[in-house]
PALUM-972909 format. One record per residue (C-alpha): residue number from 1; x, y, z. Coordinates in steps of 0.5 Angstrom, whole numbers. Example, Ala and Ser with C-alpha at 12.3 -4.5 7.8 and 13.67 -1.06 7.14 Angstrom:
2
> seq | xx | yy | zz
> 1 | 25 | -9 | 16
> 2 | 27 | -2 | 14
This chain:
472
> seq | xx | yy | zz
> 1 | 118 | 64 | -6
> 2 | 113 | 62 | -1
> 3 | 107 | 65 | 1
> 4 | 109 | 65 | 8
> 5 | 115 | 69 | 7
> 6 | 113 | 74 | 2
> 7 | 109 | 80 | 3
> 8 | 109 | 81 | -4
> 9 | 106 | 75 | -6
> 10 | 101 | 76 | -1
> 11 | 100 | 83 | -4
> 12 | 100 | 80 | -11
> 13 | 95 | 75 | -9
> 14 | 90 | 80 | -6
> 15 | 91 | 84 | -12
> 16 | 89 | 78 | -17
> 17 | 84 | 75 | -13
> 18 | 78 | 77 | -18
> 19 | 81 | 73 | -24
> 20 | 86 | 72 | -29
> 21 | 85 | 79 | -32
> 22 | 87 | 83 | -27
> 23 | 93 | 88 | -28
> 24 | 99 | 84 | -25
> 25 | 97 | 76 | -27
> 26 | 93 | 70 | -26
> 27 | 90 | 68 | -19
> 28 | 95 | 64 | -15
> 29 | 93 | 57 | -13
> 30 | 91 | 55 | -20
> 31 | 98 | 51 | -22
> 32 | 99 | 44 | -21
> 33 | 101 | 42 | -14
> 34 | 107 | 38 | -16
> 35 | 109 | 43 | -21
> 36 | 117 | 44 | -20
> 37 | 117 | 51 | -23
> 38 | 111 | 54 | -19
> 39 | 110 | 49 | -13
> 40 | 102 | 50 | -15
> 41 | 102 | 58 | -15
> 42 | 100 | 58 | -22
> 43 | 105 | 64 | -24
> 44 | 112 | 66 | -24
> 45 | 116 | 72 | -24
> 46 | 121 | 73 | -30
> 47 | 128 | 75 | -30
> 48 | 128 | 81 | -33
> 49 | 132 | 88 | -33
> 50 | 129 | 93 | -28
> 51 | 128 | 98 | -34
> 52 | 123 | 92 | -38
> 53 | 116 | 94 | -38
> 54 | 114 | 87 | -35
> 55 | 119 | 88 | -29
> 56 | 116 | 86 | -23
> 57 | 110 | 83 | -26
> 58 | 108 | 75 | -26
> 59 | 106 | 71 | -32
> 60 | 102 | 64 | -32
> 61 | 106 | 58 | -31
> 62 | 107 | 53 | -36
> 63 | 103 | 48 | -32
> 64 | 97 | 53 | -32
> 65 | 97 | 54 | -39
> 66 | 97 | 47 | -40
> 67 | 91 | 46 | -36
> 68 | 88 | 51 | -39
> 69 | 89 | 48 | -46
> 70 | 86 | 42 | -43
> 71 | 80 | 45 | -40
> 72 | 79 | 48 | -47
> 73 | 80 | 42 | -51
> 74 | 75 | 38 | -46
> 75 | 70 | 43 | -47
> 76 | 70 | 44 | -55
> 77 | 70 | 36 | -55
> 78 | 64 | 36 | -50
> 79 | 61 | 41 | -55
> 80 | 63 | 37 | -61
> 81 | 61 | 31 | -58
> 82 | 67 | 28 | -61
> 83 | 68 | 23 | -56
> 84 | 62 | 19 | -60
> 85 | 67 | 19 | -66
> 86 | 74 | 18 | -63
> 87 | 74 | 11 | -67
> 88 | 74 | 15 | -74
> 89 | 81 | 16 | -76
> 90 | 85 | 16 | -82
> 91 | 88 | 9 | -80
> 92 | 81 | 6 | -79
> 93 | 79 | 9 | -86
> 94 | 79 | 5 | -92
> 95 | 81 | 9 | -98
> 96 | 80 | 4 | -103
> 97 | 73 | 2 | -101
> 98 | 69 | -4 | -100
> 99 | 71 | -10 | -105
> 100 | 67 | -9 | -111
> 101 | 67 | -2 | -112
> 102 | 69 | 1 | -119
> 103 | 76 | 4 | -121
> 104 | 72 | 11 | -121
> 105 | 69 | 10 | -115
> 106 | 76 | 8 | -111
> 107 | 79 | 13 | -114
> 108 | 75 | 19 | -112
> 109 | 75 | 15 | -105
> 110 | 83 | 15 | -105
> 111 | 83 | 23 | -107
> 112 | 78 | 25 | -102
> 113 | 83 | 21 | -97
> 114 | 89 | 24 | -99
> 115 | 86 | 31 | -99
> 116 | 83 | 30 | -92
> 117 | 90 | 28 | -89
> 118 | 94 | 33 | -93
> 119 | 89 | 38 | -90
> 120 | 90 | 35 | -83
> 121 | 97 | 36 | -83
> 122 | 97 | 43 | -86
> 123 | 91 | 46 | -83
> 124 | 91 | 51 | -88
> 125 | 85 | 54 | -93
> 126 | 78 | 50 | -93
> 127 | 76 | 43 | -95
> 128 | 69 | 41 | -98
> 129 | 68 | 34 | -99
> 130 | 61 | 32 | -102
> 131 | 58 | 26 | -104
> 132 | 52 | 22 | -102
> 133 | 50 | 19 | -96
> 134 | 55 | 14 | -93
> 135 | 60 | 15 | -97
> 136 | 65 | 17 | -92
> 137 | 65 | 24 | -91
> 138 | 63 | 24 | -84
> 139 | 69 | 19 | -83
> 140 | 74 | 24 | -86
> 141 | 72 | 30 | -83
> 142 | 72 | 27 | -76
> 143 | 79 | 24 | -77
> 144 | 81 | 31 | -79
> 145 | 78 | 34 | -72
> 146 | 81 | 28 | -68
> 147 | 88 | 29 | -71
> 148 | 87 | 37 | -69
> 149 | 85 | 36 | -62
> 150 | 90 | 31 | -61
> 151 | 95 | 36 | -63
> 152 | 92 | 41 | -58
> 153 | 89 | 45 | -64
> 154 | 82 | 48 | -61
> 155 | 77 | 45 | -66
> 156 | 70 | 45 | -66
> 157 | 66 | 40 | -70
> 158 | 59 | 41 | -71
> 159 | 53 | 39 | -76
> 160 | 50 | 45 | -78
> 161 | 43 | 43 | -75
> 162 | 46 | 42 | -68
> 163 | 50 | 49 | -69
> 164 | 44 | 53 | -70
> 165 | 40 | 49 | -64
> 166 | 46 | 51 | -60
> 167 | 46 | 58 | -62
> 168 | 38 | 58 | -60
> 169 | 39 | 55 | -54
> 170 | 43 | 61 | -51
> 171 | 36 | 65 | -51
> 172 | 34 | 61 | -45
> 173 | 41 | 60 | -42
> 174 | 43 | 65 | -37
> 175 | 51 | 62 | -37
> 176 | 52 | 64 | -44
> 177 | 50 | 70 | -48
> 178 | 49 | 69 | -56
> 179 | 54 | 74 | -58
> 180 | 59 | 70 | -54
> 181 | 57 | 63 | -57
> 182 | 57 | 66 | -64
> 183 | 64 | 69 | -63
> 184 | 66 | 62 | -61
> 185 | 64 | 59 | -67
> 186 | 66 | 63 | -72
> 187 | 73 | 65 | -69
> 188 | 75 | 58 | -67
> 189 | 82 | 56 | -70
> 190 | 79 | 50 | -74
> 191 | 71 | 49 | -75
> 192 | 69 | 43 | -78
> 193 | 61 | 43 | -81
> 194 | 58 | 36 | -82
> 195 | 52 | 35 | -86
> 196 | 52 | 43 | -89
> 197 | 46 | 44 | -93
> 198 | 41 | 40 | -89
> 199 | 39 | 46 | -84
> 200 | 33 | 49 | -84
> 201 | 32 | 54 | -89
> 202 | 29 | 60 | -85
> 203 | 32 | 67 | -86
> 204 | 35 | 67 | -79
> 205 | 38 | 60 | -80
> 206 | 41 | 63 | -87
> 207 | 43 | 69 | -84
> 208 | 47 | 66 | -78
> 209 | 50 | 61 | -83
> 210 | 52 | 66 | -88
> 211 | 55 | 70 | -82
> 212 | 60 | 65 | -80
> 213 | 62 | 63 | -87
> 214 | 63 | 70 | -89
> 215 | 67 | 71 | -83
> 216 | 72 | 65 | -83
> 217 | 72 | 67 | -91
> 218 | 75 | 74 | -90
> 219 | 79 | 71 | -84
> 220 | 82 | 65 | -88
> 221 | 81 | 61 | -82
> 222 | 81 | 53 | -83
> 223 | 75 | 50 | -84
> 224 | 72 | 43 | -87
> 225 | 65 | 43 | -90
> 226 | 62 | 36 | -92
> 227 | 55 | 36 | -96
> 228 | 51 | 32 | -100
> 229 | 48 | 38 | -103
> 230 | 50 | 41 | -110
> 231 | 54 | 47 | -110
> 232 | 48 | 50 | -115
> 233 | 43 | 49 | -110
> 234 | 46 | 53 | -104
> 235 | 45 | 60 | -102
> 236 | 49 | 65 | -108
> 237 | 53 | 68 | -103
> 238 | 56 | 62 | -100
> 239 | 56 | 59 | -106
> 240 | 61 | 64 | -109
> 241 | 66 | 63 | -103
> 242 | 66 | 55 | -103
> 243 | 68 | 56 | -111
> 244 | 74 | 60 | -109
> 245 | 80 | 56 | -112
> 246 | 85 | 60 | -108
> 247 | 82 | 58 | -101
> 248 | 78 | 52 | -102
> 249 | 79 | 45 | -104
> 250 | 73 | 41 | -107
> 251 | 73 | 34 | -107
> 252 | 67 | 29 | -109
> 253 | 66 | 22 | -107
> 254 | 62 | 18 | -112
> 255 | 62 | 11 | -108
> 256 | 56 | 8 | -105
> 257 | 53 | 8 | -98
> 258 | 58 | 3 | -95
> 259 | 52 | 1 | -90
> 260 | 48 | -1 | -96
> 261 | 53 | -3 | -101
> 262 | 48 | -6 | -106
> 263 | 44 | 1 | -106
> 264 | 48 | 6 | -110
> 265 | 47 | 12 | -107
> 266 | 51 | 16 | -112
> 267 | 46 | 15 | -117
> 268 | 42 | 21 | -119
> 269 | 35 | 21 | -116
> 270 | 33 | 22 | -123
> 271 | 36 | 16 | -125
> 272 | 31 | 9 | -125
> 273 | 37 | 5 | -126
> 274 | 36 | 1 | -120
> 275 | 30 | -2 | -123
> 276 | 34 | -5 | -128
> 277 | 39 | -8 | -124
> 278 | 38 | -15 | -127
> 279 | 38 | -13 | -134
> 280 | 46 | -14 | -136
> 281 | 49 | -17 | -142
> 282 | 50 | -24 | -138
> 283 | 42 | -24 | -138
> 284 | 40 | -22 | -145
> 285 | 37 | -28 | -148
> 286 | 38 | -29 | -156
> 287 | 32 | -33 | -156
> 288 | 35 | -38 | -160
> 289 | 30 | -43 | -158
> 290 | 25 | -38 | -158
> 291 | 22 | -40 | -165
> 292 | 26 | -34 | -169
> 293 | 29 | -34 | -176
> 294 | 37 | -35 | -177
> 295 | 37 | -28 | -179
> 296 | 33 | -25 | -173
> 297 | 38 | -29 | -168
> 298 | 44 | -26 | -172
> 299 | 41 | -19 | -171
> 300 | 40 | -20 | -164
> 301 | 47 | -22 | -163
> 302 | 49 | -16 | -167
> 303 | 45 | -12 | -163
> 304 | 49 | -15 | -156
> 305 | 56 | -14 | -159
> 306 | 54 | -7 | -161
> 307 | 52 | -5 | -154
> 308 | 57 | -9 | -151
> 309 | 63 | -5 | -155
> 310 | 59 | 2 | -154
> 311 | 59 | 0 | -146
> 312 | 67 | -2 | -146
> 313 | 68 | 5 | -150
> 314 | 62 | 10 | -150
> 315 | 64 | 15 | -155
> 316 | 58 | 19 | -159
> 317 | 51 | 16 | -159
> 318 | 48 | 9 | -160
> 319 | 41 | 9 | -162
> 320 | 37 | 3 | -161
> 321 | 31 | 2 | -166
> 322 | 26 | -4 | -165
> 323 | 19 | -6 | -163
> 324 | 16 | -6 | -156
> 325 | 19 | -11 | -152
> 326 | 25 | -13 | -157
> 327 | 30 | -12 | -152
> 328 | 32 | -5 | -153
> 329 | 31 | -3 | -146
> 330 | 35 | -9 | -144
> 331 | 41 | -7 | -148
> 332 | 41 | 0 | -146
> 333 | 40 | -2 | -138
> 334 | 46 | -7 | -139
> 335 | 50 | -1 | -142
> 336 | 48 | 3 | -136
> 337 | 50 | -2 | -131
> 338 | 56 | -4 | -134
> 339 | 59 | 3 | -134
> 340 | 56 | 4 | -127
> 341 | 59 | -2 | -124
> 342 | 66 | 1 | -126
> 343 | 64 | 7 | -122
> 344 | 63 | 12 | -128
> 345 | 57 | 17 | -127
> 346 | 51 | 14 | -131
> 347 | 44 | 17 | -132
> 348 | 39 | 12 | -134
> 349 | 32 | 15 | -135
> 350 | 25 | 14 | -139
> 351 | 24 | 20 | -143
> 352 | 17 | 21 | -140
> 353 | 19 | 21 | -133
> 354 | 25 | 26 | -135
> 355 | 19 | 31 | -138
> 356 | 15 | 30 | -131
> 357 | 22 | 32 | -127
> 358 | 23 | 38 | -131
> 359 | 15 | 40 | -130
> 360 | 15 | 39 | -123
> 361 | 21 | 44 | -122
> 362 | 15 | 49 | -124
> 363 | 11 | 47 | -117
> 364 | 12 | 52 | -111
> 365 | 13 | 46 | -107
> 366 | 19 | 44 | -111
> 367 | 26 | 44 | -108
> 368 | 30 | 43 | -114
> 369 | 31 | 49 | -119
> 370 | 29 | 48 | -127
> 371 | 36 | 50 | -129
> 372 | 39 | 46 | -124
> 373 | 35 | 39 | -126
> 374 | 36 | 41 | -134
> 375 | 43 | 42 | -133
> 376 | 44 | 35 | -129
> 377 | 41 | 32 | -135
> 378 | 44 | 35 | -141
> 379 | 51 | 35 | -138
> 380 | 51 | 28 | -135
> 381 | 57 | 24 | -137
> 382 | 53 | 18 | -140
> 383 | 46 | 19 | -141
> 384 | 41 | 13 | -143
> 385 | 34 | 16 | -145
> 386 | 29 | 10 | -146
> 387 | 23 | 10 | -150
> 388 | 24 | 17 | -154
> 389 | 18 | 18 | -158
> 390 | 12 | 16 | -153
> 391 | 11 | 22 | -150
> 392 | 6 | 28 | -152
> 393 | 10 | 32 | -157
> 394 | 7 | 39 | -155
> 395 | 11 | 45 | -157
> 396 | 14 | 45 | -150
> 397 | 16 | 38 | -150
> 398 | 19 | 39 | -157
> 399 | 23 | 45 | -155
> 400 | 26 | 42 | -149
> 401 | 28 | 35 | -152
> 402 | 31 | 39 | -158
> 403 | 35 | 43 | -153
> 404 | 38 | 37 | -149
> 405 | 40 | 33 | -156
> 406 | 43 | 39 | -159
> 407 | 47 | 41 | -153
> 408 | 50 | 33 | -152
> 409 | 51 | 33 | -160
> 410 | 55 | 39 | -160
> 411 | 59 | 37 | -154
> 412 | 59 | 30 | -157
> 413 | 57 | 27 | -150
> 414 | 56 | 19 | -150
> 415 | 49 | 18 | -151
> 416 | 44 | 12 | -151
> 417 | 37 | 13 | -154
> 418 | 32 | 7 | -155
> 419 | 25 | 8 | -159
> 420 | 20 | 4 | -162
> 421 | 19 | 10 | -167
> 422 | 22 | 10 | -174
> 423 | 27 | 16 | -175
> 424 | 22 | 19 | -180
> 425 | 17 | 20 | -174
> 426 | 22 | 24 | -170
> 427 | 23 | 31 | -170
> 428 | 27 | 33 | -176
> 429 | 32 | 37 | -172
> 430 | 33 | 31 | -167
> 431 | 33 | 26 | -173
> 432 | 39 | 30 | -177
> 433 | 43 | 29 | -171
> 434 | 42 | 22 | -171
> 435 | 43 | 21 | -178
> 436 | 50 | 24 | -177
> 437 | 54 | 18 | -178
> 438 | 61 | 21 | -176
> 439 | 58 | 21 | -169
> 440 | 52 | 17 | -168
> 441 | 50 | 9 | -170
> 442 | 43 | 7 | -171
> 443 | 42 | -1 | -170
> 444 | 35 | -3 | -171
> 445 | 33 | -10 | -168
> 446 | 28 | -14 | -172
> 447 | 27 | -19 | -168
> 448 | 19 | -19 | -165
> 449 | 17 | -18 | -158
> 450 | 20 | -23 | -153
> 451 | 14 | -26 | -149
> 452 | 17 | -32 | -145
> 453 | 22 | -34 | -150
> 454 | 17 | -36 | -155
> 455 | 15 | -33 | -162
> 456 | 8 | -29 | -161
> 457 | 2 | -31 | -165
> 458 | 2 | -28 | -172
> 459 | -4 | -25 | -170
> 460 | -1 | -21 | -164
> 461 | 6 | -20 | -168
> 462 | 4 | -13 | -170
> 463 | 11 | -11 | -169
> 464 | 13 | -15 | -175
> 465 | 9 | -11 | -180
> 466 | 13 | -5 | -178
> 467 | 20 | -6 | -179
> 468 | 25 | -1 | -177
> 469 | 30 | 1 | -182
> 470 | 36 | -3 | -182
> 471 | 43 | -2 | -178
> 472 | 47 | 4 | -181
């Protein structure tokens, strides 16, 4: 019905001029000029029975609804800055990672890829993707957001620091109130929060983040979260919600930073394995031309074979005894590097450093909690403890080491220990566990210290005077 020939249309136009919330319908003239349904008016009258409650009312034309969705999508994309991440898609993701990744690392990438793609299709529940920097978390989160946007789903993609800045900006923004913006974030159909846990830990920030998380948790709204922070380090209220298996799917990516493939960011910050990257089985010297006796060369070959067998199938404990610089640390690092290159979790740490890390948690400025640090050490998939026995044996140190060894002994977790002390000098409680032949193998390296490939002068070969016990 044309405007010129219809007083009803003109009357409707005047009644609805204030906006889309008027009593009759949308403001005319909002439609597409070339729309074959409304001819550009932006509304239509539905063919209804006279006694229908909506008889005589107008409804938005499909072209208006499409344009409104398009404008909302553009706005959310602009706020999300997804235009910078449009190249992140499932097609551009490498689910097997770069060449050279271990089997476990590849498996974690593939699992995260499959879970992210399944979530993007269903958009149901929550997905939490954790891992180190550059492992692919942001790529998968952006791929989910881009697919949702392409499907017409209202989506908001924000890093948590940007989210908080966006909320703070409303205090100086006359065009938007804090309440309106806050409601938009927590109620959007799909919310993707990247880099969760990196935000400022002020009481205000913690409270706002919790309110958003709690609202979406109670309402069961689809949510994606990426983080490089351990769940135990998060606010207890948030941690309990992210740990709900009925709503939340959690995946962890063990792969290193793809931008720095030679830097293994999947390693714990406690680990010093990066300092021993050249100590492998291939670089271990048997010193056959170094003036060793035939028995000492055989002993080194036996140590190499023992360490290699353990690396291929790490079960129980392996204790390497011997003088300083006899090759203990090299073999322990070779085991750790072998397992790490296959993508397995390894924690390599010198015992004095381990104790320093634990003590540091008591500092008020420490970002790590003692219980979290201690649990990370004692429950590591493979723990390599280098240089046991050189630390100051205070009662506190003895107790912490006993708790650590006792936990791993009872759980029968793979452990490698090196020490230059004789077993008799070690705490009796730890010693009894090392002597359990059911779980532990002790190998004594009898070769003297390695000094540039030559046997040390007799005057400096103190290690030879104090041979550790033979292999058990």
